[in-house]
Backbone of each chain as nested JSON, in Angstrom:
{
  "chains": [
    {"id": "A", "residues": [
      {"number": 1, "name": "MET", "atoms": {"N": [-9.666, -17.582, 10.163], "CA": [-9.27, -16.2, 9.875], "C": [-10.44, -15.264, 10.104]}},
      {"number": 2, "name": "GLN", "atoms": {"N": [-10.123, -14.133, 10.655], "CA": [-11.113, -13.103, 10.914], "C": [-10.783, -11.906, 10.034]}},
      {"number": 3, "name": "ASN", "atoms": {"N": [-11.808, -11.305, 9.451], "CA": [-11.599, -10.084, 8.677], "C": [-12.391, -8.961, 9.306]}},
      {"number": 4, "name": "VAL", "atoms": {"N": [-11.756, -7.822, 9.439], "CA": [-12.461, -6.681, 10.018], "C": [-12.0, -5.411, 9.301]}},
      {"number": 5, "name": "THR", "atoms": {"N": [-12.922, -4.505, 9.099], "CA": [-12.554, -3.221, 8.502], "C": [-12.657, -2.148, 9.567]}},
      {"number": 6, "name": "LEU", "atoms": {"N": [-11.523, -1.523, 9.838], "CA": [-11.483, -0.48, 10.858], "C": [-11.482, 0.891, 10.199]}},
      {"number": 7, "name": "ARG", "atoms": {"N": [-12.111, 1.839, 10.844], "CA": [-12.041, 3.218, 10.381], "C": [-10.918, 3.895, 11.169]}},
      {"number": 8, "name": "VAL", "atoms": {"N": [-9.975, 4.468, 10.432], "CA": [-8.777, 5.017, 11.065], "C": [-8.553, 6.452, 10.593]}},
      {"number": 9, "name": "GLU", "atoms": {"N": [-8.4, 7.344, 11.563], "CA": [-8.161, 8.754, 11.242], "C": [-6.675, 9.081, 11.289]}},
      {"number": 10, "name": "GLY", "atoms": {"N": [-6.261, 9.977, 10.406], "CA": [-4.896, 10.508, 10.472], "C": [-3.954, 9.955, 9.425]}},
      {"number": 11, "name": "MET", "atoms": {"N": [-4.435, 9.013, 8.621], "CA": [-3.572, 8.452, 7.575], "C": [-3.599, 9.405, 6.381]}},
      {"number": 12, "name": "SER", "atoms": {"N": [-2.424, 9.879, 5.984], "CA": [-2.432, 10.916, 4.955], "C": [-1.636, 10.596, 3.703]}},
      {"number": 13, "name": "CYS", "atoms": {"N": [-0.732, 9.64, 3.775], "CA": [0.134, 9.433, 2.604], "C": [0.638, 8.001, 2.582]}},
      {"number": 14, "name": "ASN", "atoms": {"N": [1.428, 7.688, 1.558], "CA": [1.918, 6.316, 1.433], "C": [2.854, 5.887, 2.553]}},
      {"number": 15, "name": "HIS", "atoms": {"N": [3.522, 6.864, 3.186], "CA": [4.331, 6.502, 4.35], "C": [3.441, 5.974, 5.458]}},
      {"number": 16, "name": "CYS", "atoms": {"N": [2.268, 6.566, 5.598], "CA": [1.323, 6.118, 6.625], "C": [0.827, 4.71, 6.301]}},
      {"number": 17, "name": "VAL", "atoms": {"N": [0.532, 4.484, 5.032], "CA": [0.109, 3.156, 4.592], "C": [1.164, 2.127, 4.976]}},
      {"number": 18, "name": "ASN", "atoms": {"N": [2.417, 2.443, 4.637], "CA": [3.504, 1.497, 4.932], "C": [3.673, 1.27, 6.422]}},
      {"number": 19, "name": "ALA", "atoms": {"N": [3.572, 2.342, 7.199], "CA": [3.779, 2.226, 8.649], "C": [2.736, 1.3, 9.261]}},
      {"number": 20, "name": "ILE", "atoms": {"N": [1.489, 1.451, 8.828], "CA": [0.419, 0.628, 9.389], "C": [0.523, -0.81, 8.889]}},
      {"number": 21, "name": "GLU", "atoms": {"N": [0.753, -0.979, 7.602], "CA": [0.824, -2.347, 7.073], "C": [2.007, -3.106, 7.684]}},
      {"number": 22, "name": "LYS", "atoms": {"N": [3.105, -2.399, 7.906], "CA": [4.281, -3.032, 8.511], "C": [3.992, -3.423, 9.966]}},
      {"number": 23, "name": "ALA", "atoms": {"N": [3.343, -2.54, 10.7], "CA": [3.039, -2.825, 12.105], "C": [2.119, -4.041, 12.212]}},
      {"number": 24, "name": "LEU", "atoms": {"N": [1.16, -4.147, 11.303], "CA": [0.242, -5.291, 11.332], "C": [0.983, -6.577, 10.982]}},
      {"number": 25, "name": "LYS", "atoms": {"N": [1.869, -6.478, 10.006], "CA": [2.654, -7.654, 9.593], "C": [3.509, -8.151, 10.756]}},
      {"number": 26, "name": "GLU", "atoms": {"N": [4.091, -7.216, 11.496], "CA": [4.935, -7.599, 12.624], "C": [4.127, -8.312, 13.706]}},
      {"number": 27, "name": "LEU", "atoms": {"N": [2.851, -7.994, 13.779], "CA": [1.947, -8.657, 14.733], "C": [1.566, -10.054, 14.262]}},
      {"number": 28, "name": "GLY", "atoms": {"N": [1.729, -10.287, 12.954], "CA": [1.28, -11.548, 12.39], "C": [-0.059, -11.442, 11.693]}},
      {"number": 29, "name": "ALA", "atoms": {"N": [-0.558, -10.201, 11.559], "CA": [-1.799, -9.971, 10.826], "C": [-1.442, -9.393, 9.461]}},
      {"number": 30, "name": "SER", "atoms": {"N": [-2.439, -9.199, 8.629], "CA": [-2.153, -8.462, 7.406], "C": [-3.222, -7.395, 7.226]}},
      {"number": 31, "name": "GLY", "atoms": {"N": [-2.806, -6.29, 6.652], "CA": [-3.72, -5.166, 6.538], "C": [-3.629, -4.509, 5.187]}},
      {"number": 32, "name": "LYS", "atoms": {"N": [-4.755, -3.917, 4.786], "CA": [-4.786, -3.186, 3.528], "C": [-5.429, -1.837, 3.811]}},
      {"number": 33, "name": "VAL", "atoms": {"N": [-4.643, -0.789, 3.579], "CA": [-5.124, 0.555, 3.885], "C": [-5.768, 1.176, 2.652]}},
      {"number": 34, "name": "ASP", "atoms": {"N": [-6.918, 1.785, 2.849], "CA": [-7.542, 2.606, 1.816], "C": [-7.524, 4.043, 2.324]}},
      {"number": 35, "name": "LEU", "atoms": {"N": [-6.573, 4.811, 1.774], "CA": [-6.377, 6.19, 2.257], "C": [-7.625, 7.042, 2.058]}},
      {"number": 36, "name": "ALA", "atoms": {"N": [-8.226, 6.929, 0.868], "CA": [-9.373, 7.777, 0.543], "C": [-10.563, 7.45, 1.438]}},
      {"number": 37, "name": "ALA", "atoms": {"N": [-10.751, 6.166, 1.691], "CA": [-11.893, 5.742, 2.504], "C": [-11.589, 5.827, 4.001]}},
      {"number": 38, "name": "LYS", "atoms": {"N": [-10.32, 6.074, 4.339], "CA": [-9.871, 6.102, 5.751], "C": [-10.179, 4.787, 6.454]}},
      {"number": 39, "name": "THR", "atoms": {"N": [-9.892, 3.694, 5.771], "CA": [-10.142, 2.393, 6.379], "C": [-8.897, 1.5, 6.306]}},
      {"number": 40, "name": "VAL", "atoms": {"N": [-8.858, 0.547, 7.219], "CA": [-7.853, -0.508, 7.178], "C": [-8.593, -1.835, 7.262]}},
      {"number": 41, "name": "GLU", "atoms": {"N": [-8.436, -2.644, 6.244], "CA": [-9.004, -3.987, 6.254], "C": [-7.965, -4.919, 6.836]}},
      {"number": 42, "name": "VAL", "atoms": {"N": [-8.307, -5.563, 7.932], "CA": [-7.338, -6.417, 8.603], "C": [-7.793, -7.871, 8.571]}},
      {"number": 43, "name": "SER", "atoms": {"N": [-6.86, -8.767, 8.227], "CA": [-7.092, -10.201, 8.342], "C": [-6.188, -10.737, 9.436]}},
      {"number": 44, "name": "TYR", "atoms": {"N": [-6.766, -11.512, 10.335], "CA": [-5.941, -12.04, 11.419], "C": [-6.524, -13.344, 11.941]}},
      {"number": 45, "name": "ASP", "atoms": {"N": [-5.66, -14.084, 12.591], "CA": [-6.053, -15.347, 13.209], "C": [-6.6, -15.021, 14.602]}},
      {"number": 46, "name": "GLU", "atoms": {"N": [-7.894, -15.231, 14.789], "CA": [-8.505, -14.82, 16.056], "C": [-8.105, -15.735, 17.222]}},
      {"number": 47, "name": "ASN", "atoms": {"N": [-7.421, -16.843, 16.913], "CA": [-6.885, -17.68, 17.993], "C": [-5.529, -17.172, 18.486]}},
      {"number": 48, "name": "ALA", "atoms": {"N": [-4.909, -16.342, 17.656], "CA": [-3.57, -15.864, 18.001], "C": [-3.573, -14.397, 18.427]}},
      {"number": 49, "name": "LEU", "atoms": {"N": [-4.551, -13.645, 17.946], "CA": [-4.547, -12.194, 18.158], "C": [-5.932, -11.7, 18.554]}},
      {"number": 50, "name": "THR", "atoms": {"N": [-5.941, -10.655, 19.353], "CA": [-7.227, -10.006, 19.649], "C": [-7.36, -8.744, 18.805]}},
      {"number": 51, "name": "LEU", "atoms": {"N": [-8.597, -8.358, 18.6], "CA": [-8.847, -7.117, 17.876], "C": [-8.248, -5.938, 18.642]}},
      {"number": 52, "name": "GLU", "atoms": {"N": [-8.262, -6.06, 19.956], "CA": [-7.701, -5.005, 20.802], "C": [-6.214, -4.788, 20.511]}},
      {"number": 53, "name": "ALA", "atoms": {"N": [-5.478, -5.882, 20.332], "CA": [-4.037, -5.787, 20.048], "C": [-3.799, -5.133, 18.693]}},
      {"number": 54, "name": "ILE", "atoms": {"N": [-4.684, -5.412, 17.768], "CA": [-4.567, -4.83, 16.428], "C": [-4.814, -3.327, 16.472]}},
      {"number": 55, "name": "LYS", "atoms": {"N": [-5.872, -2.944, 17.177], "CA": [-6.16, -1.511, 17.31], "C": [-5.002, -0.79, 17.993]}},
      {"number": 56, "name": "GLU", "atoms": {"N": [-4.44, -1.442, 18.992], "CA": [-3.338, -0.828, 19.731], "C": [-2.116, -0.622, 18.827]}},
      {"number": 57, "name": "ALA", "atoms": {"N": [-1.857, -1.609, 17.978], "CA": [-0.705, -1.508, 17.074], "C": [-0.873, -0.329, 16.117]}},
      {"number": 58, "name": "ILE", "atoms": {"N": [-2.095, -0.116, 15.688], "CA": [-2.361, 1.014, 14.779], "C": [-2.241, 2.335, 15.537]}},
      {"number": 59, "name": "GLU", "atoms": {"N": [-2.768, 2.353, 16.734], "CA": [-2.693, 3.586, 17.532], "C": [-1.257, 3.907, 17.936]}},
      {"number": 60, "name": "ASP", "atoms": {"N": [-0.472, 2.86, 18.16], "CA": [0.942, 3.07, 18.495], "C": [1.697, 3.746, 17.352]}},
      {"number": 61, "name": "GLN", "atoms": {"N": [1.189, 3.618, 16.146], "CA": [1.813, 4.296, 15.004], "C": [1.364, 5.756, 14.904]}},
      {"number": 62, "name": "GLY", "atoms": {"N": [0.483, 6.158, 15.792], "CA": [0.088, 7.563, 15.83], "C": [-1.257, 7.864, 15.171]}},
      {"number": 63, "name": "TYR", "atoms": {"N": [-2.087, 6.839, 14.978], "CA": [-3.382, 7.039, 14.326], "C": [-4.515, 6.74, 15.295]}},
      {"number": 64, "name": "ASP", "atoms": {"N": [-5.684, 7.236, 14.966], "CA": [-6.847, 6.991, 15.811], "C": [-7.775, 5.984, 15.156]}},
      {"number": 65, "name": "VAL", "atoms": {"N": [-8.011, 4.887, 15.849], "CA": [-9.03, 3.943, 15.392], "C": [-10.362, 4.446, 15.943]}},
      {"number": 66, "name": "VAL", "atoms": {"N": [-11.281, 4.73, 15.041], "CA": [-12.534, 5.366, 15.451], "C": [-13.549, 4.306, 15.889]}}
    ]},
    {"id": "B", "residues": [
      {"number": 1, "name": "MET", "atoms": {"N": [28.065, 28.973, 3.156], "CA": [26.76, 28.314, 3.275], "C": [25.678, 29.136, 2.587]}},
      {"number": 2, "name": "GLN", "atoms": {"N": [24.788, 28.415, 1.941], "CA": [23.679, 29.043, 1.25], "C": [22.396, 28.604, 1.954]}},
      {"number": 3, "name": "ASN", "atoms": {"N": [21.474, 29.516, 2.127], "CA": [20.168, 29.154, 2.694], "C": [19.082, 29.481, 1.691]}},
      {"number": 4, "name": "VAL", "atoms": {"N": [18.178, 28.543, 1.513], "CA": [17.092, 28.791, 0.581], "C": [15.817, 28.168, 1.148]}},
      {"number": 5, "name": "THR", "atoms": {"N": [14.719, 28.842, 0.936], "CA": [13.435, 28.283, 1.363], "C": [12.645, 27.872, 0.124]}},
      {"number": 6, "name": "LEU", "atoms": {"N": [12.361, 26.601, 0.03], "CA": [11.619, 26.063, -1.116], "C": [10.163, 25.844, -0.73]}},
      {"number": 7, "name": "ARG", "atoms": {"N": [9.282, 26.069, -1.683], "CA": [7.88, 25.732, -1.467], "C": [7.678, 24.33, -2.044]}},
      {"number": 8, "name": "VAL", "atoms": {"N": [7.151, 23.429, -1.229], "CA": [7.047, 22.019, -1.622], "C": [5.619, 21.521, -1.384]}},
      {"number": 9, "name": "GLU", "atoms": {"N": [5.039, 20.949, -2.417], "CA": [3.674, 20.418, -2.317], "C": [3.691, 18.916, -2.039]}},
      {"number": 10, "name": "GLY", "atoms": {"N": [2.721, 18.467, -1.269], "CA": [2.53, 17.029, -1.079], "C": [3.001, 16.495, 0.259]}},
      {"number": 11, "name": "MET", "atoms": {"N": [3.594, 17.366, 1.067], "CA": [4.062, 16.905, 2.38], "C": [2.876, 16.925, 3.335]}},
      {"number": 12, "name": "SER", "atoms": {"N": [2.57, 15.766, 3.915], "CA": [1.343, 15.713, 4.698], "C": [1.516, 15.3, 6.145]}},
      {"number": 13, "name": "CYS", "atoms": {"N": [2.626, 14.674, 6.484], "CA": [2.737, 14.153, 7.855], "C": [4.192, 14.058, 8.267]}},
      {"number": 14, "name": "ASN", "atoms": {"N": [4.407, 13.591, 9.485], "CA": [5.777, 13.515, 9.995], "C": [6.651, 12.519, 9.251]}},
      {"number": 15, "name": "HIS", "atoms": {"N": [6.01, 11.509, 8.629], "CA": [6.801, 10.607, 7.803], "C": [7.399, 11.369, 6.624]}},
      {"number": 16, "name": "CYS", "atoms": {"N": [6.605, 12.283, 6.074], "CA": [7.085, 13.098, 4.946], "C": [8.238, 13.991, 5.388]}},
      {"number": 17, "name": "VAL", "atoms": {"N": [8.08, 14.582, 6.559], "CA": [9.144, 15.423, 7.121], "C": [10.435, 14.621, 7.221]}},
      {"number": 18, "name": "ASN", "atoms": {"N": [10.322, 13.433, 7.791], "CA": [11.512, 12.594, 7.966], "C": [12.128, 12.193, 6.635]}},
      {"number": 19, "name": "ALA", "atoms": {"N": [11.283, 11.851, 5.668], "CA": [11.787, 11.396, 4.37], "C": [12.595, 12.505, 3.701]}},
      {"number": 20, "name": "ILE", "atoms": {"N": [12.076, 13.723, 3.764], "CA": [12.761, 14.84, 3.113], "C": [14.024, 15.223, 3.878]}},
      {"number": 21, "name": "GLU", "atoms": {"N": [13.921, 15.311, 5.187], "CA": [15.1, 15.709, 5.965], "C": [16.221, 14.671, 5.833]}},
      {"number": 22, "name": "LYS", "atoms": {"N": [15.83, 13.392, 5.757], "CA": [16.831, 12.33, 5.598], "C": [17.489, 12.417, 4.216]}},
      {"number": 23, "name": "ALA", "atoms": {"N": [16.685, 12.656, 3.185], "CA": [17.234, 12.738, 1.826], "C": [18.221, 13.897, 1.717]}},
      {"number": 24, "name": "LEU", "atoms": {"N": [17.889, 15.014, 2.354], "CA": [18.789, 16.173, 2.306], "C": [20.08, 15.894, 3.073]}},
      {"number": 25, "name": "LYS", "atoms": {"N": [19.935, 15.22, 4.193], "CA": [21.107, 14.877, 4.999], "C": [22.05, 13.971, 4.216]}},
      {"number": 26, "name": "GLU", "atoms": {"N": [21.468, 13.022, 3.498], "CA": [22.282, 12.096, 2.716], "C": [23.049, 12.825, 1.606]}},
      {"number": 27, "name": "LEU", "atoms": {"N": [22.482, 13.934, 1.146], "CA": [23.157, 14.763, 0.128], "C": [24.279, 15.591, 0.744]}},
      {"number": 28, "name": "GLY", "atoms": {"N": [24.231, 15.759, 2.065], "CA": [25.194, 16.627, 2.729], "C": [24.622, 18.004, 3.031]}},
      {"number": 29, "name": "ALA", "atoms": {"N": [23.329, 18.163, 2.794], "CA": [22.67, 19.425, 3.127], "C": [21.875, 19.218, 4.412]}},
      {"number": 30, "name": "SER", "atoms": {"N": [21.283, 20.28, 4.915], "CA": [20.349, 20.072, 6.016], "C": [19.066, 20.83, 5.714]}},
      {"number": 31, "name": "GLY", "atoms": {"N": [17.963, 20.257, 6.162], "CA": [16.681, 20.855, 5.833], "C": [15.754, 20.875, 7.017]}},
      {"number": 32, "name": "LYS", "atoms": {"N": [14.86, 21.837, 6.994], "CA": [13.859, 21.933, 8.052], "C": [12.514, 22.126, 7.37]}},
      {"number": 33, "name": "VAL", "atoms": {"N": [11.625, 21.157, 7.608], "CA": [10.32, 21.196, 6.945], "C": [9.303, 21.893, 7.836]}},
      {"number": 34, "name": "ASP", "atoms": {"N": [8.522, 22.774, 7.237], "CA": [7.366, 23.349, 7.918], "C": [6.127, 22.853, 7.174]}},
      {"number": 35, "name": "LEU", "atoms": {"N": [5.474, 21.859, 7.79], "CA": [4.323, 21.218, 7.134], "C": [3.206, 22.216, 6.851]}},
      {"number": 36, "name": "ALA", "atoms": {"N": [2.901, 23.036, 7.835], "CA": [1.783, 23.964, 7.708], "C": [2.055, 25.0, 6.622]}},
      {"number": 37, "name": "ALA", "atoms": {"N": [3.285, 25.467, 6.561], "CA": [3.636, 26.499, 5.577], "C": [3.983, 25.888, 4.221]}},
      {"number": 38, "name": "LYS", "atoms": {"N": [4.101, 24.556, 4.178], "CA": [4.515, 23.853, 2.948], "C": [5.867, 24.339, 2.438]}},
      {"number": 39, "name": "THR", "atoms": {"N": [6.786, 24.489, 3.364], "CA": [8.117, 24.94, 2.96], "C": [9.199, 24.022, 3.513]}},
      {"number": 40, "name": "VAL", "atoms": {"N": [10.336, 24.055, 2.819], "CA": [11.536, 23.386, 3.315], "C": [12.66, 24.417, 3.285]}},
      {"number": 41, "name": "GLU", "atoms": {"N": [13.211, 24.679, 4.45], "CA": [14.366, 25.573, 4.533], "C": [15.607, 24.711, 4.418]}},
      {"number": 42, "name": "VAL", "atoms": {"N": [16.413, 24.989, 3.415], "CA": [17.595, 24.163, 3.178], "C": [18.856, 24.984, 3.362]}},
      {"number": 43, "name": "SER", "atoms": {"N": [19.821, 24.408, 4.075], "CA": [21.162, 24.994, 4.173], "C": [22.129, 24.064, 3.47]}},
      {"number": 44, "name": "TYR", "atoms": {"N": [22.936, 24.632, 2.606], "CA": [23.885, 23.772, 1.887], "C": [25.124, 24.554, 1.493]}},
      {"number": 45, "name": "ASP", "atoms": {"N": [26.178, 23.802, 1.221], "CA": [27.436, 24.373, 0.766], "C": [27.352, 24.519, -0.744]}},
      {"number": 46, "name": "GLU", "atoms": {"N": [27.296, 25.757, -1.218], "CA": [27.09, 25.978, -2.65], "C": [28.313, 25.592, -3.479]}},
      {"number": 47, "name": "ASN", "atoms": {"N": [29.456, 25.302, -2.81], "CA": [30.614, 24.798, -3.551], "C": [30.533, 23.288, -3.765]}},
      {"number": 48, "name": "ALA", "atoms": {"N": [29.691, 22.638, -2.985], "CA": [29.59, 21.177, -3.064], "C": [28.302, 20.723, -3.736]}},
      {"number": 49, "name": "LEU", "atoms": {"N": [27.281, 21.536, -3.669], "CA": [25.953, 21.117, -4.139], "C": [25.297, 22.212, -4.952]}},
      {"number": 50, "name": "THR", "atoms": {"N": [24.48, 21.797, -5.902], "CA": [23.672, 22.79, -6.62], "C": [22.242, 22.764, -6.08]}},
      {"number": 51, "name": "LEU", "atoms": {"N": [21.56, 23.852, -6.279], "CA": [20.158, 23.922, -5.879], "C": [19.354, 22.889, -6.674]}},
      {"number": 52, "name": "GLU", "atoms": {"N": [19.783, 22.663, -7.902], "CA": [19.108, 21.688, -8.758], "C": [19.141, 20.288, -8.133]}},
      {"number": 53, "name": "ALA", "atoms": {"N": [20.299, 19.917, -7.601], "CA": [20.444, 18.593, -6.978], "C": [19.552, 18.473, -5.749]}},
      {"number": 54, "name": "ILE", "atoms": {"N": [19.417, 19.564, -5.047], "CA": [18.568, 19.568, -3.851], "C": [17.099, 19.401, -4.231]}},
      {"number": 55, "name": "LYS", "atoms": {"N": [16.682, 20.155, -5.235], "CA": [15.294, 20.025, -5.685], "C": [15.019, 18.603, -6.171]}},
      {"number": 56, "name": "GLU", "atoms": {"N": [15.989, 18.046, -6.867], "CA": [15.819, 16.687, -7.399], "C": [15.676, 15.665, -6.259]}},
      {"number": 57, "name": "ALA", "atoms": {"N": [16.456, 15.844, -5.213], "CA": [16.39, 14.911, -4.084], "C": [15.003, 14.955, -3.441]}},
      {"number": 58, "name": "ILE", "atoms": {"N": [14.431, 16.141, -3.372], "CA": [13.097, 16.283, -2.785], "C": [12.053, 15.659, -3.715]}},
      {"number": 59, "name": "GLU", "atoms": {"N": [12.213, 15.909, -4.997], "CA": [11.249, 15.355, -5.96], "C": [11.352, 13.832, -6.035]}},
      {"number": 60, "name": "ASP", "atoms": {"N": [12.568, 13.317, -5.86], "CA": [12.749, 11.859, -5.854], "C": [11.991, 11.201, -4.702]}},
      {"number": 61, "name": "GLN", "atoms": {"N": [11.716, 11.971, -3.672], "CA": [10.937, 11.423, -2.548], "C": [9.43, 11.48, -2.832]}},
      {"number": 62, "name": "GLY", "atoms": {"N": [9.078, 12.04, -3.973], "CA": [7.667, 12.026, -4.366], "C": [6.932, 13.343, -4.133]}},
      {"number": 63, "name": "TYR", "atoms": {"N": [7.692, 14.427, -3.964], "CA": [7.065, 15.73, -3.711], "C": [7.341, 16.682, -4.858]}},
      {"number": 64, "name": "ASP", "atoms": {"N": [6.541, 17.725, -4.94], "CA": [6.732, 18.718, -5.994], "C": [7.324, 19.993, -5.427]}},
      {"number": 65, "name": "VAL", "atoms": {"N": [8.484, 20.363, -5.951], "CA": [9.049, 21.667, -5.607], "C": [8.426, 22.674, -6.556]}},
      {"number": 66, "name": "VAL", "atoms": {"N": [7.734, 23.648, -5.994], "CA": [6.969, 24.598, -6.819], "C": [7.873, 25.739, -7.286]}}
    ]}
  ]
}
Protein backbone atom coordinates (compact mmCIF):
# COMPACT_ATOMS: atom_id res chain seq x y z
CA MET A 1 0.00 0.00 0.00
CA GLN A 2 1.11 3.48 -0.84
CA ASN A 3 0.02 6.57 1.07
CA VAL A 4 0.24 10.03 -0.37
CA THR A 5 -1.11 13.39 0.69
CA LEU A 6 -2.15 15.61 -2.17
CA ARG A 7 -2.84 19.31 -2.00
CA VAL A 8 -6.11 20.01 -3.78
CA GLU A 9 -7.68 23.37 -4.56
CA GLY A 10 -11.38 24.06 -4.96
CA MET A 11 -12.88 21.78 -2.32
CA SER A 12 -15.41 23.85 -0.44
CA CYS A 13 -18.04 21.72 1.26
CA ASN A 14 -19.13 18.24 2.24
CA HIS A 15 -20.49 17.59 -1.24
CA CYS A 16 -16.96 18.08 -2.52
CA VAL A 17 -15.63 15.69 0.11
CA ASN A 18 -18.14 13.07 -0.97
CA ALA A 19 -17.47 13.57 -4.67
CA ILE A 20 -13.74 13.06 -4.25
CA GLU A 21 -13.96 10.17 -1.80
CA LYS A 22 -16.48 8.42 -4.06
CA ALA A 23 -14.32 8.90 -7.16
CA LEU A 24 -11.31 7.43 -5.35
CA LYS A 25 -13.36 4.49 -4.09
CA GLU A 26 -14.53 3.76 -7.62
CA LEU A 27 -10.87 3.61 -8.67
CA GLY A 28 -10.16 1.13 -5.91
CA ALA A 29 -8.28 3.61 -3.74
CA SER A 30 -9.42 5.25 -0.56
CA GLY A 31 -9.19 8.89 0.32
CA LYS A 32 -9.70 11.19 3.25
CA VAL A 33 -10.34 14.84 2.56
CA ASP A 34 -9.35 17.59 4.97
CA LEU A 35 -11.30 20.63 3.80
CA ALA A 36 -9.54 23.11 6.08
CA ALA A 37 -6.08 21.89 5.16
CA LYS A 38 -7.03 21.52 1.46
CA THR A 39 -5.54 18.06 1.38
CA VAL A 40 -6.56 14.57 0.32
CA GLU A 41 -4.81 11.64 1.93
CA VAL A 42 -4.92 8.75 -0.49
CA SER A 43 -4.15 5.08 0.14
CA TYR A 44 -3.74 2.90 -2.90
CA ASP A 45 -2.16 -0.27 -4.18
CA GLU A 46 0.79 0.91 -6.26
CA ASN A 47 0.71 -2.37 -8.23
CA ALA A 48 -2.82 -1.65 -9.38
CA LEU A 49 -2.92 2.13 -9.69
CA THR A 50 -0.65 5.00 -10.62
CA LEU A 51 -0.54 8.29 -8.81
CA GLU A 52 -1.29 9.87 -12.17
CA ALA A 53 -4.63 8.02 -12.39
CA ILE A 54 -5.52 9.20 -8.91
CA LYS A 55 -4.74 12.82 -9.69
CA GLU A 56 -6.77 12.54 -12.87
CA ALA A 57 -9.78 11.16 -11.00
CA ILE A 58 -9.68 14.13 -8.65
CA GLU A 59 -9.28 16.60 -11.48
CA ASP A 60 -12.15 14.97 -13.36
CA GLN A 61 -14.34 15.97 -10.42
CA GLY A 62 -13.45 19.58 -11.11
CA TYR A 63 -10.60 20.19 -8.64
CA ASP A 64 -6.99 21.16 -9.08
CA VAL A 65 -4.26 18.94 -7.70
CA VAL A 66 -1.46 21.37 -6.95
CA MET B 1 -47.41 31.51 -9.09
CA GLN B 2 -45.43 33.20 -6.38
CA ASN B 3 -41.83 34.34 -6.78
CA VAL B 4 -39.57 35.00 -3.87
CA THR B 5 -35.86 35.61 -3.52
CA LEU B 6 -34.33 34.13 -0.39
CA ARG B 7 -30.94 34.97 1.03
CA VAL B 8 -29.18 31.69 1.85
CA GLU B 9 -25.87 31.22 3.65
CA GLY B 10 -23.49 28.31 3.19
CA MET B 11 -23.80 27.63 -0.52
CA SER B 12 -20.28 27.26 -1.82
CA CYS B 13 -20.15 25.26 -5.04
CA ASN B 14 -22.09 23.66 -7.85
CA HIS B 15 -22.86 20.65 -5.71
CA CYS B 16 -24.69 23.01 -3.36
CA VAL B 17 -26.56 24.53 -6.28
CA ASN B 18 -27.66 21.09 -7.42
CA ALA B 19 -28.66 19.97 -3.93
CA ILE B 20 -30.90 22.98 -3.41
CA GLU B 21 -32.41 23.01 -6.89
CA LYS B 22 -33.14 19.28 -6.62
CA ALA B 23 -34.76 19.65 -3.19
CA LEU B 24 -37.01 22.42 -4.49
CA LYS B 25 -37.93 20.41 -7.56
CA GLU B 26 -38.90 17.46 -5.38
CA LEU B 27 -41.24 19.81 -3.48
CA GLY B 28 -42.83 20.88 -6.75
CA ALA B 29 -41.21 24.31 -6.75
CA SER B 30 -38.41 25.55 -8.93
CA GLY B 31 -35.35 27.43 -7.81
CA LYS B 32 -32.42 29.25 -9.26
CA VAL B 33 -29.32 29.67 -7.13
CA ASP B 34 -26.95 32.59 -7.48
CA LEU B 35 -23.82 31.52 -5.63
CA ALA B 36 -22.11 34.89 -5.79
CA ALA B 37 -25.16 36.80 -4.58
CA LYS B 38 -26.01 34.09 -2.01
CA THR B 39 -29.59 34.02 -3.16
CA VAL B 40 -32.15 31.48 -4.27
CA GLU B 41 -34.98 32.66 -6.48
CA VAL B 42 -37.93 30.37 -5.93
CA SER B 43 -41.10 30.04 -7.98
CA TYR B 44 -43.93 28.11 -6.42
CA ASP B 45 -47.67 27.62 -6.42
CA GLU B 46 -48.85 29.35 -3.26
CA ASN B 47 -51.99 27.17 -3.25
CA ALA B 48 -49.88 24.03 -3.00
CA LEU B 49 -46.88 25.12 -0.95
CA THR B 50 -46.04 27.47 1.86
CA LEU B 51 -42.94 29.61 2.00
CA GLU B 52 -42.22 27.88 5.30
CA ALA B 53 -42.02 24.48 3.60
CA ILE B 54 -39.64 25.89 1.03
CA LYS B 55 -37.35 27.38 3.64
CA GLU B 56 -37.40 24.09 5.52
CA ALA B 57 -36.41 22.14 2.42
CA ILE B 58 -33.41 24.41 1.94
CA GLU B 59 -32.42 24.19 5.59
CA ASP B 60 -32.76 20.40 5.48
CA GLN B 61 -29.99 20.44 2.90
CA GLY B 62 -27.74 22.07 5.47
CA TYR B 63 -28.04 25.76 4.58
CA ASP B 64 -29.28 28.77 6.49
CA VAL B 65 -32.11 30.86 5.13
CA VAL B 66 -31.41 34.32 6.52
